[in-house]
C-alpha angles and dihedrals in degrees: 000000000000091000104101091207091061096051110084109259137182103200115026111271094224098162092054096048119098123187091248090062094066105070096045089046091052092048093050095042091049089051091050092047090048089054090052090051091048090052090054097043096044099041116136094218119090112265115267134173090258102044095042115021098032093038090053093050092054095044124105096023094145090051090050091052093049091047093050092051094046100044093043089055090047087060101036107028109014134154137177092276094052090047090052091050089049090056090050099045099038093073089047091053092045091050091049091048090051091046087060099044092042094046102119096196091052093046090050090056091048091047091051090056091042092053089054095048095113091060099043101081093223127181116242089259092050091048090051092049092050092047092046093048094048092048093046086063101037092045091050101052107277090135095047125108116254096261092055092044088057091052090048090056091051092050094049093048091050093046092052090056095043094051091051091048091050091054094044090052092052092049092047091050091049092050095042097062122075129156111214111201123192100170113078089208087070087068095053110144095024114123116246093251091055092048090051091050090050091050091048090050091051091048091052087059093046092252131133120230122017137324127209119189137178092256108116098243089055101034102043098054090047092053091045101047113016110108093199100101096190091055091048088052092051092048092045093052092046090051094044096046099056107140091010105096104099089243139107091292095049113128101193095097090044090055094049091048094045094049094045092049092047090051093047089050092051093049090048088057093049101262129128094230143346089267091054089052095047098042094053084078097044135083088247091058099191141035088240091061091048091052091047090051095046093045092049088054091044091055090054098039104041099069089049091046092050091051091048091048092050090049091050092047092052092046092053090047093050094044102042107002092252106172097186121032111219132193091258088058096054102084093036098054093035089058092047092048091047090052090050095048099040104016084232132126137159092257089061091049103038097077087063093052108063106169095238091051092050090050089050088048096054088047091051092048089050090049093052093046103037106013095247124160121204126206123182109222134190102198097079116096116241138190098229136021090240091066118100121203129208140181113217122207136185125232090277090056091248117144112262100173148326114246130201118195121194111175113163134076124245137164096268095050126087119232126259131041132282147164121229140171132233094185132014127226118246143142118258125176090341093308122118105226107208124223132248109219133185136198117199121189139158109232126159113277121238113268130213091272105026138047119230103291117190130218113232089253089056090050090057089045090055091049090045094054091043088055088059086046092055089051087058098038098049095046113137109176136127101233127055095221092058096044131113115331093004090115137113107302093238090054097047094080095058096084092045098045096044091057090058088068092072089063089070097049123097091214091058098038092056088063094066116356100104128142110265092223106033102026088229115154114247106272112254092233088062089050089051090050092049088053094045092047094047091094094042107135090352089148091059092044092050092047089052093053091046089051091055090049092050091047090053092050092046089060097043113025097071141027106293096191092105092056113102101151114062094190093050091049090052093050090052090051091050096046095108098037109039114099096164122075114266116254113222095209096054135072125177097200094065091066099028092123094168092071103025101040107013129054100271101096106136086000109081089103084069092086092062092037090054090047088063088053094045095046090050093045094047090049085064091053090048090052092055102026128283092257096039106149095210095054092042091051091049090051091049094044098044104029117015099040098038100066110180097332094120140014107294094231089055090051093045094050090048088056099039103026092232143040116280120266123223088216090074089062095043091050093048091047091050090239098123093079099054113128092246089067098047 
């Protein structure tokens, strides 16, 4: 009983957990969960919705809690020991998961209830749970003969290991590279704050001079501002070649194995491809619809992107005599052109976006929209001193959620930004159990002379992840598996992407965008420029997102067994979208963690799909007022609180009164007026 993970806990007891606690806790929790499953599958009573479907949904809760603590740490505060444990416990979890979905007695009980569904008088949420539970078995091999079930288990165990290995390789590659600069002239063009951050980073490693790494807060500013083209090239190639060095950290073989195993698994289950399997449970439904959607966007975006590229090419030529624009020139000249066109750059804006003020701002926006109150607290255990903890209350002072915020990069933390959950919301014995939600980002740390000041892109990232957070916090469902962000993958980005819109609105910005030194409110002409520049190079940005979606589909929408060259496959996928010359030394797929480690395989199109939803939804807010209580309440009642309790299109139409229109996105992106449409 001395293992803190095996003693019932509310908030995670991080300070008491040692690495050696994890594996024994997993083993015991799996055994306990297995006993719960056996009790359900071997019950003498006839199967009912309550004793089978509901009982199954509430089983294994201790295992879920331990898993959430462990795998969140493996992303946000990992080390070699945790990574080793992950490799050891992942097959155990996969085996247990398969033991459930391939348990014939259990499936028989579920099928009995499912076959009676027309006579059971279920609520929409209960019907969804029954449908979801039945499909989670049928879509994972419950109807297969024994021999094929055995192969399915082998595939799942291997995939679990390969995905972990892929992610570990990307993290190791990111941490391995550092560019140590000793000549200040090599930093020409970099703003003072970025130089100071690079010097602080060098000092933290006992080095003189400056250090540039592949972590976003270090890499992005260098690519955007450094005038030394050769150094930009070196950094760009280092960033673009992660997992592509024919060494121990190379991910090419992992990709070929992952895609082949996914395809074999889908065929085993009776599907044409992995994408066909995945999309059956998405709003998009089929690979054909995804391709139609991406190609429709491509048709609108490509002419605009080509014009923007030509403009950028000419600008670089006029400014610096650049005869061939390369990928490492893109961010640098785009920033210069943006400054010229709008007299606006991140250095002008950053003083108005002190991290603490932006956090207060997203809280204030949430308060005005949904009546939430935020209180920073210091009695909740945390896994790193950088983490801030909050209790969130509603207008009646009742607890809504606990919130963890972790905003700065460090060696044991993977790049990017994400929302996660330590505890789901659900109803139990008439009590509403509230969720524990976390946002993890990688923003520049404060320096000796400056607080953490965010670029405008980082501001929208913070709002984006907090939108996911609200989806988790405001959950109000009965069953844990339908709560919060447990929705169709191409619907999950709606709450996050819609919240980004408030970052562009004067009414919202005046709540938090004040100068960190003078307290002066952001000048309205800067707000106007933010708004005007929001569609700057939108054609190129859209083309880039489409290219990632097409690359994802090229790996997953057909049989990949003929693919032997990862780079060649990528070039074929990018043939209609790549305007820059290809770089032989780089390969995006080998570090495309979204689709090879995360949950976005056959789902990367979701970002653009959800943009259609969010543009259409925000148009409704704009119609009525961005803080209109009625619209906000409808959004909370029909989208944020409902989780996956009903089909997302049903929920969306209940909020909006109609299906979303792609025109809302095209109009917002400034892509309706391209010559091809005239």
